[in-house]
Backbone as a printed PyTorch tensor [residue, N CA C, xyz], in Angstrom:
tensor([[[ -88.3280,   72.2580, -217.9410],
         [ -88.4090,   72.0870, -216.5010],
         [ -87.4900,   70.9440, -216.0840]],

        [[ -86.5740,   71.2010, -215.1420],
         [ -85.6290,   70.1500, -214.7520],
         [ -86.2830,   69.1000, -213.8560]],

        [[ -85.6720,   67.9380, -213.8440],
         [ -86.0380,   66.9410, -212.8470],
         [ -85.3060,   67.3470, -211.5730]],

        [[ -86.0420,   67.3840, -210.4650],
         [ -85.4550,   67.7950, -209.1910],
         [ -85.5180,   66.6150, -208.2250]],

        [[ -84.3620,   66.2890, -207.6440],
         [ -84.2640,   65.1930, -206.6880],
         [ -83.8110,   65.7420, -205.3420]],

        [[ -84.4740,   65.2870, -204.3020],
         [ -84.1040,   65.6360, -202.9370],
         [ -83.7480,   64.3380, -202.2280]],

        [[ -82.4880,   64.1860, -201.8630],
         [ -81.9960,   62.9420, -201.2620],
         [ -82.3950,   61.7310, -202.1060]],

        [[ -82.1430,   61.8290, -203.4050],
         [ -82.3710,   60.7690, -204.3970],
         [ -83.8310,   60.4320, -204.6620]],

        [[ -84.7490,   61.2410, -204.1660],
         [ -86.1680,   61.0440, -204.4700],
         [ -86.6290,   62.2050, -205.3460]],

        [[ -87.2430,   61.8730, -206.4800],
         [ -87.7220,   62.9360, -207.3540],
         [ -88.8930,   63.6540, -206.6830]],

        [[ -88.8600,   64.9770, -206.7590],
         [ -89.9330,   65.7790, -206.1690],
         [ -90.5630,   66.6420, -207.2500]],

        [[ -91.7900,   67.0420, -207.0100],
         [ -92.4770,   67.9490, -207.9220],
         [ -92.1720,   69.3760, -207.5130]],

        [[ -91.7940,   70.1680, -208.5050],
         [ -91.5540,   71.5830, -208.2520],
         [ -92.0070,   72.3350, -209.4860]],

        [[ -92.8700,   73.2960, -209.2790],
         [ -93.4080,   74.0400, -210.4140],
         [ -92.7600,   75.4130, -210.4870]],

        [[ -92.1640,   75.6860, -211.6250],
         [ -91.5580,   76.9960, -211.8820],
         [ -92.6190,   77.8690, -212.5320]],

        [[ -93.4490,   78.4720, -211.7170],
         [ -94.5980,   79.2240, -212.2370],
         [ -94.1880,   80.4350, -213.0540]],

        [[ -93.1050,   81.0880, -212.6760],
         [ -92.6990,   82.2990, -213.3940],
         [ -91.7620,   82.0240, -214.5490]],

        [[ -91.2820,   80.8130, -214.6960],
         [ -90.3250,   80.4120, -215.7320],
         [ -88.9890,   81.1420, -215.6180]],

        [[ -88.7990,   81.8880, -214.5520],
         [ -87.5500,   82.6170, -214.3430],
         [ -86.9000,   82.2580, -213.0150]],

        [[ -87.4530,   81.2970, -212.3090],
         [ -86.9360,   80.9590, -210.9850],
         [ -85.5000,   80.4650, -211.0820]],

        [[ -84.7490,   80.7330, -210.0150],
         [ -83.3520,   80.3140, -209.9580],
         [ -83.1850,   79.1500, -208.9870]],

        [[ -82.0250,   78.5360, -209.0500],
         [ -81.6990,   77.4720, -208.1010],
         [ -81.7580,   78.0270, -206.6820]],

        [[ -81.3000,   79.2480, -206.4890],
         [ -81.3390,   79.8840, -205.1630],
         [ -82.7620,   79.9160, -204.6180]],

        [[ -83.7330,   80.2670, -205.4660],
         [ -85.1330,   80.3270, -205.0370],
         [ -85.6700,   78.9370, -204.7040]],

        [[ -85.2970,   77.9520, -205.4950],
         [ -85.6920,   76.5710, -205.2170],
         [ -85.1350,   76.1200, -203.8660]],

        [[ -83.8470,   76.3410, -203.6680],
         [ -83.1940,   75.9360, -202.4230],
         [ -83.8120,   76.6640, -201.2330]],

        [[ -84.0770,   77.9410, -201.3860],
         [ -84.6760,   78.7240, -200.3000],
         [ -86.0480,   78.1710, -199.9160]],

        [[ -86.8560,   77.8640, -200.9150],
         [ -88.1960,   77.3190, -200.6490],
         [ -88.1000,   75.9640, -199.9460]],

        [[ -87.1840,   75.1220, -200.4100],
         [ -87.0310,   73.8040, -199.7900],
         [ -86.4420,   73.9100, -198.3850]],

        [[ -85.4790,   74.8120, -198.2000],
         [ -84.9030,   75.0010, -196.8620],
         [ -85.9690,   75.4180, -195.8560]],

        [[ -86.9150,   76.2420, -196.2900],
         [ -88.0010,   76.6610, -195.3910],
         [ -88.8270,   75.4590, -194.9540]],

        [[ -89.1220,   74.5860, -195.9050],
         [ -89.9060,   73.3900, -195.5780],
         [ -89.1150,   72.4190, -194.7000]],

        [[ -87.8200,   72.3310, -194.9410],
         [ -86.9790,   71.3890, -194.2000],
         [ -86.6270,   71.8840, -192.7980]],

        [[ -86.7400,   73.1870, -192.5690],
         [ -86.3500,   73.7770, -191.2890],
         [ -87.0310,   73.1550, -190.0940]],

        [[ -88.3030,   72.8530, -190.2270],
         [ -89.0260,   72.2560, -189.0950],
         [ -88.5260,   70.8430, -188.7950]],

        [[ -87.8640,   70.2280, -189.7630],
         [ -87.3000,   68.8910, -189.5750],
         [ -85.8370,   68.9510, -189.1230]],

        [[ -85.3460,   70.1690, -188.8930],
         [ -83.9480,   70.4080, -188.5260],
         [ -83.0000,   69.8460, -189.5800]],

        [[ -83.3560,   70.0780, -190.8400],
         [ -82.5280,   69.6620, -191.9660],
         [ -82.3760,   70.8480, -192.9010]],

        [[ -81.3360,   70.8070, -193.7060],
         [ -81.1770,   71.8220, -194.7320],
         [ -80.3760,   71.2450, -195.8850]],

        [[ -80.4190,   71.9410, -197.0020],
         [ -79.7230,   71.4660, -198.1960],
         [ -78.2420,   71.7610, -198.0370]],

        [[ -77.4600,   70.7120, -198.2190],
         [ -76.0350,   70.7690, -197.9600],
         [ -75.2150,   70.7150, -199.2470]],

        [[ -75.6340,   69.8720, -200.1840],
         [ -74.8970,   69.7020, -201.4370],
         [ -75.8500,   69.7580, -202.6070]],

        [[ -75.2930,   70.1120, -203.7610],
         [ -76.1010,   70.1880, -204.9740],
         [ -75.2620,   69.7290, -206.1600]],

        [[ -75.9240,   69.0360, -207.0690],
         [ -75.3100,   68.6670, -208.3480],
         [ -76.2740,   69.1110, -209.4390]],

        [[ -75.7460,   69.8040, -210.4280],
         [ -76.5630,   70.2900, -211.5340],
         [ -76.0750,   69.6270, -212.8120]],

        [[ -76.9950,   68.9390, -213.4720],
         [ -76.6890,   68.2330, -214.7180],
         [ -75.4560,   67.3340, -214.5770]],

        [[ -75.3950,   66.6250, -213.4390],
         [ -74.3300,   65.6530, -213.2180],
         [ -73.0290,   66.2110, -212.6710]],

        [[ -72.9530,   67.5130, -212.4610],
         [ -71.7250,   68.1270, -211.9560],
         [ -71.9450,   68.6430, -210.5380]],

        [[ -71.1240,   68.1570, -209.6100],
         [ -71.2170,   68.6390, -208.2270],
         [ -70.8080,   70.0980, -208.1630]],

        [[ -71.5830,   70.8730, -207.4320],
         [ -71.2570,   72.2890, -207.2510],
         [ -70.0970,   72.4100, -206.2700]],

        [[ -69.2530,   73.4130, -206.4560],
         [ -68.1190,   73.5930, -205.5510],
         [ -68.5580,   74.0750, -204.1730]],

        [[ -67.6440,   73.9390, -203.2000],
         [ -67.8830,   74.4550, -201.8480],
         [ -68.2290,   75.9410, -201.9630]],

        [[ -69.1900,   76.3810, -201.1950],
         [ -69.5990,   77.7850, -201.2460],
         [ -70.5860,   78.0700, -202.3630]],

        [[ -71.2590,   77.0430, -202.8410],
         [ -72.1610,   77.1830, -203.9870],
         [ -73.3290,   78.1080, -203.7100]],

        [[ -73.7560,   78.2600, -202.4700],
         [ -74.9250,   79.0980, -202.1780],
         [ -74.7100,   80.5410, -202.6050]],

        [[ -73.5100,   81.0170, -202.4920],
         [ -73.2370,   82.3990, -202.8800],
         [ -72.6420,   82.5140, -204.2710]],

        [[ -72.4430,   81.3970, -204.9330],
         [ -71.7790,   81.4100, -206.2280],
         [ -72.7420,   81.4640, -207.3980]],

        [[ -72.1600,   81.3280, -208.5740],
         [ -72.9620,   81.4380, -209.7960],
         [ -73.9300,   80.2780, -209.9800]],

        [[ -73.6380,   79.1290, -209.3610],
         [ -74.5390,   77.9770, -209.4740],
         [ -75.9300,   78.3430, -208.9740]],

        [[ -76.0000,   78.9940, -207.8140],
         [ -77.3120,   79.2940, -207.2330],
         [ -78.0730,   80.3410, -208.0310]],

        [[ -77.3880,   81.1000, -208.8600],
         [ -78.0570,   82.1170, -209.6720],
         [ -78.5850,   81.5950, -211.0040]],

        [[ -78.2530,   80.3390, -211.3380],
         [ -78.7270,   79.7810, -212.6160],
         [ -80.2380,   79.6280, -212.6220]],

        [[ -80.8240,   79.8690, -213.7710],
         [ -82.2670,   79.6850, -213.9320],
         [ -82.5680,   78.1880, -214.0110]],

        [[ -83.6750,   77.8010, -213.3990],
         [ -84.0820,   76.3940, -213.4330],
         [ -84.3120,   75.9320, -214.8650]],

        [[ -84.8120,   76.8230, -215.6880],
         [ -85.1190,   76.4690, -217.0780],
         [ -83.8700,   76.1020, -217.8790]],

        [[ -82.6930,   76.4610, -217.3780],
         [ -81.4360,   76.1420, -218.0600],
         [ -80.8870,   74.7730, -217.6550]],

        [[ -81.5330,   74.1210, -216.7020],
         [ -81.0240,   72.8680, -216.1420],
         [ -81.9000,   71.6900, -216.5640]],

        [[ -81.2650,   70.5380, -216.7480],
         [ -82.0050,   69.3150, -217.0480],
         [ -82.2820,   68.5230, -215.7650]],

        [[ -81.3140,   68.5470, -214.8390],
         [ -81.4570,   67.7710, -213.6110],
         [ -80.7520,   68.4850, -212.4560]],

        [[ -81.4290,   68.5200, -211.3180],
         [ -80.8560,   69.1050, -210.1050],
         [ -81.0010,   68.0780, -208.9930]],

        [[ -79.8750,   67.7140, -208.3940],
         [ -79.8780,   66.7630, -207.2840],
         [ -79.4230,   67.4930, -206.0270]],

        [[ -80.2920,   67.4790, -205.0270],
         [ -80.0350,   68.1580, -203.7630],
         [ -79.8830,   67.1240, -202.6580]],

        [[ -78.8870,   67.3110, -201.8190],
         [ -78.6500,   66.4100, -200.7000],
         [ -78.7910,   67.2020, -199.4100]],

        [[ -79.5310,   66.6350, -198.4640],
         [ -79.7270,   67.3230, -197.1910],
         [ -78.8440,   66.7080, -196.1110]],

        [[ -78.7300,   67.4300, -195.0390],
         [ -78.0610,   66.9330, -193.8430],
         [ -78.8070,   67.4890, -192.6420]],

        [[ -78.6190,   66.8560, -191.5140],
         [ -79.2830,   67.3550, -190.3060],
         [ -78.4590,   68.4890, -189.7060]],

        [[ -79.1390,   69.3440, -188.9990],
         [ -78.4690,   70.4430, -188.3110],
         [ -77.4540,   69.8760, -187.3180]],

        [[ -77.8200,   68.8050, -186.6290],
         [ -76.9290,   68.1980, -185.6500],
         [ -75.6470,   67.6810, -186.3010]],

        [[ -75.7970,   66.9830, -187.4420],
         [ -74.6130,   66.4700, -188.1350],
         [ -73.7030,   67.6050, -188.5780]],

        [[ -74.3020,   68.6620, -189.0940],
         [ -73.5170,   69.8030, -189.5510],
         [ -72.8250,   70.4840, -188.3740]],

        [[ -73.5140,   70.5750, -187.2500],
         [ -72.9220,   71.1950, -186.0620],
         [ -71.7280,   70.3820, -185.5670]],

        [[ -71.8480,   69.0620, -185.6010],
         [ -70.7440,   68.2060, -185.1660],
         [ -69.5360,   68.3980, -186.0720]],

        [[ -69.7730,   68.4780, -187.3710],
         [ -68.6800,   68.7450, -188.3130],
         [ -68.0460,   70.0960, -187.9950]],

        [[ -68.8820,   71.0920, -187.7270],
         [ -68.3760,   72.4210, -187.3880],
         [ -67.5370,   72.4100, -186.1220]],

        [[ -68.0130,   71.7030, -185.1020],
         [ -67.2580,   71.6030, -183.8440],
         [ -65.9140,   70.9180, -184.0530]],

        [[ -65.9340,   69.8140, -184.7930],
         [ -64.6840,   69.1010, -185.0700],
         [ -63.7070,   69.9870, -185.8330]],

        [[ -64.2340,   70.7600, -186.7690],
         [ -63.3930,   71.6630, -187.5560],
         [ -62.7650,   72.7310, -186.6710]],

        [[ -63.5570,   73.3140, -185.7720],
         [ -63.0220,   74.3470, -184.8760],
         [ -61.9460,   73.7570, -183.9660]],

        [[ -62.2110,   72.5940, -183.3990],
         [ -61.2100,   71.9500, -182.5310],
         [ -59.9050,   71.7190, -183.2860]],

        [[ -60.0330,   71.1650, -184.4800],
         [ -58.8450,   70.8800, -185.2870],
         [ -58.1220,   72.1700, -185.6620]],

        [[ -58.8800,   73.1910, -185.9830],
         [ -58.2660,   74.4540, -186.3730],
         [ -57.5370,   75.0940, -185.1930]],

        [[ -58.0880,   74.9700, -184.0000],
         [ -57.3940,   75.4830, -182.8130],
         [ -56.0700,   74.7410, -182.6330]],

        [[ -56.0590,   73.4280, -182.8830],
         [ -54.8120,   72.6610, -182.8140],
         [ -53.8000,   73.1640, -183.8350]],

        [[ -54.2640,   73.3950, -185.0610],
         [ -53.3770,   73.8800, -186.1250],
         [ -52.8420,   75.2700, -185.7780]],

        [[ -53.7110,   76.1260, -185.2510],
         [ -53.2650,   77.4640, -184.8540],
         [ -52.1960,   77.3460, -183.7660]],

        [[ -52.3990,   76.4440, -182.8140],
         [ -51.4010,   76.2310, -181.7590],
         [ -50.0530,   75.8270, -182.3270]],

        [[ -50.0630,   74.9060, -183.2890],
         [ -48.8150,   74.4790, -183.9330],
         [ -48.1870,   75.6300, -184.7110]],

        [[ -49.0210,   76.4160, -185.3670],
         [ -48.5150,   77.5470, -186.1410],
         [ -47.9470,   78.6200, -185.2190]],

        [[ -48.5640,   78.8080, -184.0510],
         [ -48.0190,   79.7520, -183.0670],
         [ -46.6100,   79.3100, -182.6720]],

        [[ -46.4320,   78.0140, -182.4120],
         [ -45.1080,   77.5080, -182.0360],
         [ -44.0780,   77.8010, -183.1220]],

        [[ -44.4430,   77.5520, -184.3780],
         [ -43.5240,   77.8230, -185.4890],
         [ -43.2530,   79.3170, -185.6190]],

        [[ -44.2930,   80.1180, -185.4680],
         [ -44.1550,   81.5700, -185.5820],
         [ -43.2480,   82.1150, -184.4790]],

        [[ -43.4510,   81.6460, -183.2540],
         [ -42.6340,   82.0880, -182.1180],
         [ -41.1650,   81.7580, -182.3740]],

        [[ -40.9140,   80.5540, -182.8280],
         [ -39.5370,   80.1410, -183.1300],
         [ -38.9310,   81.0540, -184.1940]],

        [[ -39.6940,   81.2980, -185.2660],
         [ -39.2020,   82.1540, -186.3510],
         [ -39.0010,   83.5960, -185.8930]],

        [[ -39.9010,   84.1000, -185.0570],
         [ -39.7540,   85.4680, -184.5460],
         [ -38.4910,   85.6000, -183.7020]],

        [[ -38.2170,   84.5900, -182.8950],
         [ -37.0620,   84.6660, -181.9890],
         [ -35.7250,   84.5670, -182.7180]],

        [[ -35.7160,   83.9480, -183.8910],
         [ -34.4550,   83.8790, -184.6500],
         [ -34.4190,   84.8970, -185.7900]],

        [[ -35.4990,   85.6670, -185.9090],
         [ -35.5300,   86.7120, -186.9380],
         [ -35.7770,   86.2010, -188.3480]],

        [[ -36.4100,   85.0580, -188.4720],
         [ -36.6830,   84.4740, -189.7860],
         [ -37.7940,   85.2390, -190.5040]],

        [[ -37.6220,   85.4850, -191.8050],
         [ -38.6680,   86.1790, -192.5650],
         [ -39.9480,   85.3470, -192.7200]],

        [[ -39.8770,   84.0490, -192.4990],
         [ -41.0780,   83.2140, -192.6260],
         [ -42.0510,   83.4290, -191.4670]],

        [[ -41.6240,   84.1730, -190.4510],
         [ -42.5080,   84.4710, -189.3210],
         [ -43.7370,   85.2510, -189.7730]],

        [[ -43.5780,   86.0880, -190.7780],
         [ -44.6950,   86.9220, -191.2530],
         [ -45.8500,   86.0670, -191.7740]],

        [[ -45.5340,   85.0560, -192.5650],
         [ -46.5850,   84.1840, -193.1070],
         [ -47.2680,   83.4100, -191.9810]],

        [[ -46.4830,   82.9100, -191.0410],
         [ -47.0600,   82.1700, -189.9130],
         [ -47.9290,   83.0910, -189.0680]],

        [[ -47.4670,   84.3200, -188.8630],
         [ -48.2410,   85.2870, -188.0840],
         [ -49.5910,   85.5460, -188.7470]],

        [[ -49.5880,   85.7550, -190.0560],
         [ -50.8430,   86.0040, -190.7840],
         [ -51.7920,   84.8260, -190.6520]],

        [[ -51.2580,   83.6200, -190.7310],
         [ -52.0770,   82.4180, -190.5900],
         [ -52.7170,   82.3590, -189.2040]],

        [[ -51.9530,   82.6850, -188.1800],
         [ -52.4790,   82.6810, -186.8090],
         [ -53.5810,   83.7180, -186.6700]],

        [[ -53.2990,   84.9320, -187.1050],
         [ -54.2450,   86.0370, -186.9560],
         [ -55.5610,   85.7230, -187.6700]],

        [[ -55.4650,   85.3300, -188.9410],
         [ -56.6670,   85.0080, -189.7180],
         [ -57.3720,   83.7730, -189.1550]],

        [[ -56.6030,   82.8230, -188.6490],
         [ -57.1830,   81.6150, -188.0710],
         [ -58.0270,   81.9050, -186.8480]],

        [[ -57.5430,   82.7890, -185.9870],
         [ -58.3080,   83.1470, -184.7890],
         [ -59.6180,   83.8150, -185.1870]],

        [[ -59.5690,   84.6730, -186.1880],
         [ -60.7930,   85.3320, -186.6670],
         [ -61.7890,   84.2900, -187.1760]],

        [[ -61.3190,   83.3090, -187.9260],
         [ -62.2020,   82.2570, -188.4440],
         [ -62.7710,   81.3920, -187.3200]],

        [[ -61.9740,   81.1240, -186.3030],
         [ -62.4630,   80.3530, -185.1540],
         [ -63.6100,   81.0940, -184.4840]],

        [[ -63.4430,   82.3950, -184.2830],
         [ -64.5030,   83.1910, -183.6500],
         [ -65.7590,   83.1840, -184.5160]],

        [[ -65.6060,   83.3910, -185.8180],
         [ -66.7700,   83.3980, -186.7240],
         [ -67.5080,   82.0620, -186.6710]],

        [[ -66.7580,   80.9740, -186.7150],
         [ -67.3780,   79.6490, -186.7210],
         [ -68.0530,   79.3500, -185.3890]],

        [[ -67.3820,   79.6890, -184.2850],
         [ -68.0060,   79.4640, -182.9750],
         [ -69.2660,   80.3070, -182.8320]],

        [[ -69.2480,   81.5200, -183.3600],
         [ -70.4330,   82.3770, -183.2930],
         [ -71.5820,   81.7640, -184.0950]],

        [[ -71.2760,   81.2860, -185.3020],
         [ -72.3200,   80.6640, -186.1290],
         [ -72.8890,   79.4230, -185.4380]],

        [[ -72.0210,   78.6100, -184.8610],
         [ -72.4850,   77.4210, -184.1440],
         [ -73.3180,   77.8080, -182.9280]],

        [[ -72.9040,   78.8400, -182.2370],
         [ -73.6450,   79.3010, -181.0660],
         [ -75.0370,   79.7900, -181.4540]],

        [[ -75.1220,   80.5280, -182.5590],
         [ -76.4250,   80.9900, -183.0400],
         [ -77.3110,   79.8000, -183.3970]],

        [[ -76.7000,   78.7660, -183.9980],
         [ -77.4500,   77.5600, -184.3420],
         [ -77.9750,   76.8340, -183.1210]],

        [[ -77.1940,   76.8500, -182.0330],
         [ -77.6570,   76.1830, -180.8150],
         [ -78.8970,   76.8650, -180.2660]],

        [[ -78.9450,   78.1780, -180.4030],
         [ -80.1150,   78.9250, -179.9370],
         [ -81.3030,   78.6380, -180.8440]],

        [[ -81.0760,   78.7440, -182.1470],
         [ -82.1630,   78.5770, -183.1190],
         [ -82.7720,   77.1790, -183.0660]],

        [[ -81.9190,   76.1680, -182.9330],
         [ -82.4080,   74.7860, -182.9880],
         [ -82.4280,   74.0990, -181.6220]],

        [[ -82.2190,   74.8640, -180.5670],
         [ -82.2970,   74.3530, -179.2050],
         [ -81.3950,   73.1280, -179.0000]],

        [[ -80.1140,   73.3000, -179.3260],
         [ -79.1310,   72.2300, -179.1670],
         [ -78.1330,   72.6290, -178.0850]],

        [[ -77.5370,   71.6350, -177.4690],
         [ -76.4930,   71.8930, -176.4700],
         [ -75.1760,   71.3870, -177.0400]],

        [[ -74.4210,   72.3100, -177.6490],
         [ -73.1520,   71.9380, -178.2590],
         [ -71.9550,   72.2310, -177.3640]],

        [[ -72.1070,   73.1840, -176.4670],
         [ -70.9730,   73.6730, -175.6910],
         [ -71.1730,   73.4560, -174.1960]],

        [[ -70.0600,   73.2640, -173.4880],
         [ -70.1010,   73.2030, -172.0230],
         [ -70.2800,   74.6070, -171.4540]],

        [[ -69.6700,   75.5620, -172.1090],
         [ -69.6720,   76.9490, -171.6590],
         [ -69.9180,   77.8220, -172.8850]],

        [[ -70.5900,   78.9340, -172.7010],
         [ -70.9050,   79.8030, -173.8350],
         [ -69.6220,   80.3250, -174.4870]],

        [[ -69.4560,   80.0900, -175.7870],
         [ -68.2410,   80.5710, -176.4540],
         [ -68.1590,   82.0970, -176.5070]],

        [[ -69.3110,   82.7610, -176.4430],
         [ -69.3310,   84.2260, -176.5030],
         [ -68.4940,   84.8510, -175.3910]],

        [[ -68.3460,   84.1440, -174.2780],
         [ -67.5460,   84.6530, -173.1600],
         [ -66.0820,   84.8380, -173.5520]],

        [[ -65.6630,   84.1680, -174.6200],
         [ -64.2670,   84.2490, -175.0530],
         [ -64.0580,   85.2010, -176.2300]],

        [[ -65.1310,   85.7030, -176.8150],
         [ -64.9760,   86.5720, -177.9800],
         [ -64.2480,   87.8640, -177.6280]],

        [[ -64.6320,   88.4880, -176.5320],
         [ -63.9950,   89.7410, -176.1290],
         [ -62.5200,   89.5290, -175.7560]],

        [[ -62.1880,   88.5120, -174.9420],
         [ -60.7700,   88.2770, -174.6540],
         [ -59.9450,   87.9800, -175.9130]],

        [[ -60.5160,   87.2290, -176.8600],
         [ -59.7910,   86.9650, -178.1070],
         [ -59.5950,   88.2510, -178.8980]],

        [[ -60.6280,   89.0640, -178.9510],
         [ -60.5300,   90.3430, -179.6560],
         [ -59.4520,   91.2210, -179.0120]],

        [[ -59.4290,   91.2590, -177.6920],
         [ -58.4140,   92.0530, -176.9890],
         [ -57.0080,   91.5270, -177.2730]],

        [[ -56.8540,   90.2110, -177.3220],
         [ -55.5330,   89.6360, -177.6370],
         [ -55.1070,   90.0180, -179.0500]],

        [[ -56.0530,   89.9860, -179.9940],
         [ -55.7150,   90.3670, -181.3670],
         [ -55.3130,   91.8370, -181.4420]],

        [[ -55.9850,   92.6820, -180.6770],
         [ -55.6040,   94.1040, -180.6380],
         [ -54.2070,   94.2730, -180.0550]],

        [[ -53.9390,   93.5710, -178.9660],
         [ -52.6090,   93.6320, -178.3480],
         [ -51.5480,   93.1690, -179.3340]],

        [[ -51.8120,   92.0500, -179.9940],
         [ -50.8650,   91.4980, -180.9610],
         [ -50.6250,   92.4870, -182.0980]],

        [[ -51.6920,   93.1150, -182.5800],
         [ -51.5600,   94.1010, -183.6610],
         [ -50.6800,   95.2650, -183.2170]],

        [[ -50.9140,   95.7710, -182.0170],
         [ -50.1260,   96.9020, -181.5100],
         [ -48.6600,   96.5290, -181.3070]],

        [[ -48.4200,   95.3380, -180.7670],
         [ -47.0430,   94.8900, -180.5580],
         [ -46.3500,   94.6930, -181.9010]],

        [[ -47.0660,   94.1490, -182.8580],
         [ -46.4770,   93.9410, -184.1890],
         [ -46.0870,   95.2770, -184.8130]],

        [[ -46.9630,   96.2730, -184.6700],
         [ -46.6660,   97.6130, -185.2080],
         [ -45.4250,   98.2150, -184.5600]],

        [[ -45.1920,   97.8780, -183.2990],
         [ -44.0250,   98.4260, -182.5890],
         [ -42.7170,   97.8270, -183.1020]],

        [[ -42.8110,   96.6620, -183.7470],
         [ -41.6130,   96.0200, -184.2820],
         [ -40.8580,   95.1720, -183.2720]],

        [[ -41.3760,   95.0280, -182.0770],
         [ -40.7240,   94.2450, -181.0240],
         [ -41.0710,   92.7650, -181.2120]],

        [[ -40.2280,   92.0510, -181.9420],
         [ -40.5210,   90.6530, -182.2680],
         [ -40.4290,   89.7370, -181.0480]],

        [[ -39.5770,   90.0900, -180.0880],
         [ -39.4700,   89.2760, -178.8740],
         [ -40.7670,   89.3640, -178.0740]],

        [[ -41.2840,   90.5770, -177.9160],
         [ -42.5450,   90.7540, -177.1990],
         [ -43.6940,   90.0900, -177.9620]],

        [[ -43.6810,   90.2110, -179.2870],
         [ -44.7210,   89.5760, -180.0990],
         [ -44.7050,   88.0610, -179.8870]],

        [[ -43.5190,   87.4730, -179.8880],
         [ -43.3970,   86.0310, -179.6510],
         [ -43.9390,   85.6690, -178.2690]],

        [[ -43.6210,   86.4970, -177.2710],
         [ -44.1060,   86.2350, -175.9120],
         [ -45.6290,   86.3080, -175.8250]],

        [[ -46.2190,   87.3250, -176.4520],
         [ -47.6850,   87.4710, -176.4130],
         [ -48.3530,   86.2770, -177.0900]],

        [[ -47.8100,   85.8600, -178.2240],
         [ -48.3750,   84.6990, -178.9210],
         [ -48.2640,   83.4400, -178.0600]],

        [[ -47.0700,   83.2190, -177.5100],
         [ -46.8130,   81.9790, -176.7740],
         [ -47.4570,   81.9410, -175.3900]],

        [[ -47.4020,   83.0550, -174.6760],
         [ -47.8290,   83.0410, -173.2770],
         [ -49.2130,   83.6240, -173.0300]],

        [[ -49.8070,   84.2440, -174.0360],
         [ -51.1450,   84.8040, -173.8490],
         [ -52.1700,   84.2020, -174.8120]],

        [[ -51.8910,   84.2620, -176.1140],
         [ -52.8750,   83.7730, -177.0870],
         [ -53.0050,   82.2510, -177.0450]],

        [[ -51.8820,   81.5540, -177.0820],
         [ -51.9480,   80.0880, -177.1120],
         [ -52.6590,   79.5200, -175.8800]],

        [[ -52.3470,   79.9790, -174.6530],
         [ -53.0870,   79.4640, -173.4930],
         [ -54.5840,   79.7810, -173.5430]],

        [[ -54.9370,   80.9420, -174.0960],
         [ -56.3570,   81.2860, -174.2170],
         [ -57.0640,   80.3190, -175.1640]],

        [[ -56.4200,   79.9910, -176.2730],
         [ -57.0070,   79.0270, -177.2120],
         [ -57.1280,   77.6430, -176.5670]],

        [[ -56.1260,   77.2490, -175.7980],
         [ -56.1830,   75.9610, -175.0910],
         [ -57.3200,   75.9520, -174.0710]],

        [[ -57.4980,   77.0710, -173.3900],
         [ -58.5920,   77.1750, -172.4170],
         [ -59.9420,   77.0290, -173.1100]],

        [[ -60.0810,   77.6680, -174.2590],
         [ -61.3280,   77.5590, -175.0250],
         [ -61.5940,   76.0990, -175.3770]],

        [[ -60.5600,   75.4340, -175.8570],
         [ -60.7040,   74.0260, -176.2450],
         [ -61.1480,   73.1690, -175.0560]],

        [[ -60.6000,   73.4380, -173.8840],
         [ -60.9200,   72.6510, -172.6920],
         [ -62.2580,   73.0290, -172.0600]],

        [[ -62.5530,   74.3210, -172.0100],
         [ -63.7170,   74.8040, -171.2650],
         [ -65.0080,   74.8710, -172.0790]],

        [[ -64.8870,   75.0800, -173.3840],
         [ -66.0790,   75.3120, -174.2070],
         [ -66.6110,   74.0240, -174.8250]],

        [[ -65.7220,   73.1870, -175.3040],
         [ -66.1500,   71.9890, -176.0240],
         [ -66.3120,   70.7940, -175.0980]],

        [[ -67.2830,   69.9290, -175.4400],
         [ -67.5060,   68.6890, -174.6740],
         [ -66.3810,   67.7220, -174.9500]]])
């Protein structure tokens, strides 16, 4: 049976079935922590920090009986939401810069435009996913993170991505550059100004 620490305090945890996994331990603790608006954010097993994305990885599938020590660190929902908001804001800035580079490359016919275009397209999708997750969290935990509901921008962003996809398929790089510069970039700027505090 491993020693289990939650925020550096040893806790009692009984593995009644002798087959429990780290995922089951974390799930049980997350349920208890939910009313405190906290959740498990980081984990170290036998002195090794788990990589980002550990909840879905092999670390969470390990049996408790295979571990000597598990250290779990919690964070507040509010702190995590602030990190998420800062990340989205920064990512919108990066997408804006990448749009500028992509537009320049498209207008001169540079082959590097393709990589920049992919970064922009995938970046917008990630921004929508993250804003949606944050929005769901605001409902669940009764927080006010946004000035305006981000969901109002999901459909316009989706429509812009469809337009961009169709223009890209047509091969008209000048029009693609225009759509990126004069339609997508201003929409992202509007989101940054209107949605975030």
